[in-house]
N, C-alpha and C positions, 0 to 999 in steps of 0.2 A: 544188145538192143540199146540205143541211146537213152540218156536220162529223160529227154523230152518225151520219148514214147511211153516210158513208164509213168511219167507225170500225166500224160493224156489218158492212159488206161485208168489210173487211180482217180483222176478227176471225173471220168465218165462213170465209173463205178460209184463214186460218191454222189453224183447227180442222180443215178438210178435209185440209190438208197434214199435220197431225199424225196424223190417222187413217191416211193413206197410209203415213207413216213407221212407225207402230206396227204396222200390218198387215204391211208388208214385213219388219220386224225379226222378228216372230213367225214368219212363213213361213220366214225364213232360219234361225232357231234350231230349227225343227222339221225342216228339210231342209238341214243344214249342208254336205252334200256336193254340193249342186247348184251348179255354177259360176255366178258373177255375182251371186248373191243378196246376198252380203256387200257388194259394191261398190254395188249398187243401194240397199241399206239405208243405207249411208253417204251416198250422194247425197241421199236423201230427208231425212236428219237435217240435212245442211247447208241444204237447201231450207227446212225448218221453222224453223231458226234465223234465216234471212233474213226469213221472214214474221213471226216474233215481233218482230224489230227494226222491221218496218214498222208493226205495231200500236203499239209503244212510241213511234214517231215521231208517229203520229196523236194519241196521248195527251199528247204534249209531253214525254215522259220522256227522249227522246234528240233532240238537235238538232245541226246543223252538218254539214259535208261528210264527217266521219268515218263517219257513218251510211251515206251513199251509197257510200263506198269499201268498207266491210265488207259491205253488202248485195249490191252488184254482184259482189264477189269470191266470196262464198258461192254466189250463184246460178250464176255462170259455172263455178265449180269443180264444182258439182253436175251441170251439163250434161256436162262432160267425163267425170265418173264414170258418168253415166247411159249414155253411149256405150260406155265401157269395160265396163260390166256386160253390155251386149248382146253385145259381142265375146266375153266369157268364157262367157256362157251358150250361145252358138252354137259355141264351141270353135274360134274363128279365131285363128291365130297363137299365140305364146308369151307369156303375161302377164308373165313375168319380164323379157323383152326390152323390154316397153313401159313398165316402171316409170319409167324416166328420162324417157321421152317424156311421160308423164302429169304428172310433177312439173314438167317444163319448160312444159307447157301451162298448168298452174295458175299457175306463176310469171308466164307471159305475160299471162294474163287479169287477174291482180292488178296488173300494170304498166299494162295498158290502163285499168283502173278508176281507178288513181292519176292518170293523165294526163287522164281525162275527168270527174273528180269535180266540177269547177266548171262544166262545160258540159253542160246537160241534153240538148240536141238531139244533140250528138255522142255523149254517153253512150248514148242510146237506139239510135243508129245502130249503134254497135259492139256493144253488149250484145245487141241482138235479132238482129243478123247472126250472131253466134257461136251463140246459142241455136238459131236456125233450122238452121244447118249441123250442129250436134251432134244435133238431133232427127231431121233427115232421114237423117243417117248411121246413127243407131240403127235407124230404120225399115227402111232398106235392109239392114242387118245381120240384123235379125230375119227377113227374107224371103229372104235370099240362099241359093239352092240348098236350099230346104226340101223335105222329103219331102211327098208328097201328103197324108198324114194329119196333117201339122203345119201346113198352110197356113192353116186356119181359125183355130186358137187363136193362132198366131204373128201371123197377119194382124190379129187384133183388137188386140193390143198395138201392132203397127206402125201401124195405122190411127189410134190415139189419139196416137201420136208425131206423125204428120202433122198432126192437128188442133191439137195444141199448137203445132207449128211455124207453122201458119196464123195462130193468134192472135198469136204473137210477130211474125210477118211483117206483120200488120195494123198494129201500132204502129210497126214499122220503116218501112213505107210512108208513114205519116203524118209521121214525122220527116224522111224524105228529101224529101218533096214539100212541106214547109212553106215558105210564101212568106216573103220578108224582112219583118220587122216583124209577122208573124202570131204570135199567141200559141199555144203548144202546149197542147192540151186535157188537161192533166196529170191532173186528178182524174177527170173523166168517162171519158176513154179508158182510164185504168188500171183503174178500177172494172170496166169491161166486159171488158178483157183478162184481169184477174186472175180474174174469175168464170169465164170460159171455160176458162182454164188449170186452175183447181181442179176443174171438172167433168170435163174431159178427163183430168186426172190420176187421178181415181177410176176412170174407164174403163180407163186404162192399167194401173193396179194390178190391177184385176179380170182383165184379159187376161193379165197376167203370172202371176197365180195359176193360171189355166187352163193356161198353158204349163208351169208348174212341175209341176202335177198330172200332165200328160201325160208329162213327163220322168221323174218318179218312178215312174209306172206302167210305163214302158218299162224302167227300171232293174230294177224288181221282176221283170218278165217275163223280162228277160235273165238275171237271177240264177237264176230258176227253170229255165232251160234250159241252164245251164252247170254242169259238174262243178267244185265249189269247189277241189279239189286240183289237178287237171291243167289246168284252164281250157279243156278241150275241151267239146264238146257232150255233154249227158247223154242218157239214153234218150228222154226226152220230145222233145227237139229232134231227135234222130235220126229219130223217127217222122215228124215234120213234114217233114224233108228227104227221107225216102224217099217220102212221099206226093207231094211235088212232082216227084221224079224219075220216079215211076210215071206221073203225069199227063202229063209231057213225053214219056215213052216211048210212051204211048198216042196222042199227037198226032203221032207219027212222028219223034221226036227220036233214035231209034236205041237201041242197047242200053246198059245200064249194069251194073256189077257191084258186089257187096259182098264184102268179105273180113273174116272173123271170126277173131280170134286171142286167145289168152291166153298168159300167161308160164309156162314150165315151171319147176318147183321154186320157185314163188313162196311157198308155205307154209314151205318150208325157210328161205328168206331172211328171212321174217317171224320165224320162231322163233329164228334166229341173231342177227339184228341188231335185232329189235324192230320195232314199227310205224313208227318213224321211218325205219328203213332201208328197209322196204317202200314207204313213201311216197316216199322219194327215188328208188327204182327206177321207180315209176309216173310221177313227174314227168319223169325222164330219158327214159323211153319216149315220153311226150307231146311232149317237145321234139324228139326224133328224128322223130316223126311230122310235126310242123309243118315241119321242114326238108325232108322227103321229098315232101309233098303238092304237087300242082299247085293253081292257083287254082280250078280247076273241081271239085276233089275235096273231100270232107268226111270228118272223123273224129270219133268219139265214144267216150267211156268209158261203158259201160253197166252197170258194177258190178264191184266187186272188181278183178281183174286182167284183165278182159275188154274188148276194144276192137273196134270195127267201123269199117271204112273203106269209103267209097263212091267208086268210080271212074266218072266220067262219060265219055261220048263214046267208048265201046268199039265195035269192029266185030264181034267174035265172042269165043268162049271162049279163043282163043289170046292175044288182047290181055289178057284177065283173068288168064290164067296168067302172062304175062310181068310184068304189073303186080304181082301177088301175090308173085312170086319176088323182084322188086326191093324190095318192101316188107319181105320177110323179111330180105334183106341189110341194109336200112337200119336195122332195129330191133335185130337180133342183134349181139352183140359184147361186149367187155369193159366193165365198169363198176366204178369205184372206190367201195367202201363202207368207210369207216374206213381201216384199214390193209390191207384185203384188196382183191382184184380178183375180181369175180364175172363169169362168162361168161353173159350173158343169152341165153336161147333161147326160141323161141315155137312153139306149135302153131297151125296155120293152116288154114282152110277157106274156100272161096269159092262164090258163087252168081251166076249171070248171069240178068238179067231181059231178055226174058221167058222165056228157055229153061227156067229152073229154078223159075219161079213168077211169078204176076202179082199177088201180094198180099204185104204186108209180112211177116206172120207166116210165110208159106210160104218166102220168101227167107231170112229169119233162121234159121228152122229148118233149112233145107237147108245153109246155111253152117255152122251150129253142129254139125250131124251130121258134115259133112265135116272140121271141125276135130278132133273127137274121133277120127275114123278116122285122121287124120294123127298124132294123139298116140299112138294104139295102135300104128300101124305103126312109128313112130320108136322107141318103147320096145322093140319086138320086133326092132329092127335092120333096119328097112325102108329106104326111100330116104334118102339123105343130107340133112342140114338144108338145104343151099343148092343142092339139085339142080335148081332152076329149075322144079320140077314142083309143081303145086298138086293135092293129093288132093281130088278132087271127089266129093261124094255123088251116087249115081245120080239122073238126072233123074226128074221125076214121071211117073206112069203116064198113060194116055190120059184119065183123069178129073181130072188136075191134082193128084193126091195124091202125097206123097213116098213113095219106096220104101225099104225096108230098115229103117224105124222107124215107130212109131205117131206120127201127127200129130194134135194136139188143137187 
């Protein structure tokens, strides 16, 4: 094949690598909070630099073993960073603890490149073995313990990792099985391997873009379901959780209960300490909730100073009464605000499914009305705060409608 044809192939491959690098950098700048994108972008920038050097060699602008040393070092360092990007994207381990390992790995591959810069066959054996190992490790990382909805998009990126590893493995196999005195098919083999790697690299970047798009959509969805102040679920997420609980209950999972509570004198706290003081109280209440809840329970802030807790796996109303009383004791108590100490108290009501309703609105309405009955009774000097008794709104009538208040 004429030299011009090799130059054309190398130039096209370098252009494809540049497209990959530019695309990844743009995706990273658009989504800077997605882990791994910055490392992947750096990996591709090193890869592009190595390809530019290859084109310069074909043109005769760079000669000597120094090119081989720099080219191999850049390529192998990019492979290490490619694997690290996959680790960060999937959230495995602590990146800070791997920094020295990454630097040590890059130093090692530079040393290997120095040792093998004069021996082509040995250079390919070492170079391609490391590439195959890093690419396979990255593919496994992308697929390790993936959720069902992630397998297709992560699988695409992982599949192209494997294809790139197969291309590098092809050249490694030729180098390992080369007979004594046989000439290594340097130009023809490299032209084929480089073309395959460039095409598979395009597929890999496209697969990464799909994975990043899914990650960003999941983050947006998560944010839309989380209360930004307390980091508890919001009303939208609570409705989803209650729907699932009702579906499980209808399939015979047993009863569950919800407890609806708000903070007494919260307006007075806001007026005295300002919104910053009120926010501090809400955050502290949320922290106490998280410490109190079991793994099977859920909590949400549904607005203002109103919270809802879902208790799963209950046997009857007595279990709900006991859980609600323990919840009251966990939330209530002194809280430091500035130089003062405020005694936080709550009004609380509960509803048990299916006894008090079989629909979300009915259960929430029932618990809400019970909470206001508790508030009125305590203001009038009714049962003590920690009496272990949950004031329950009367159960619905025979048609499933709440009693004692209009239900819309």
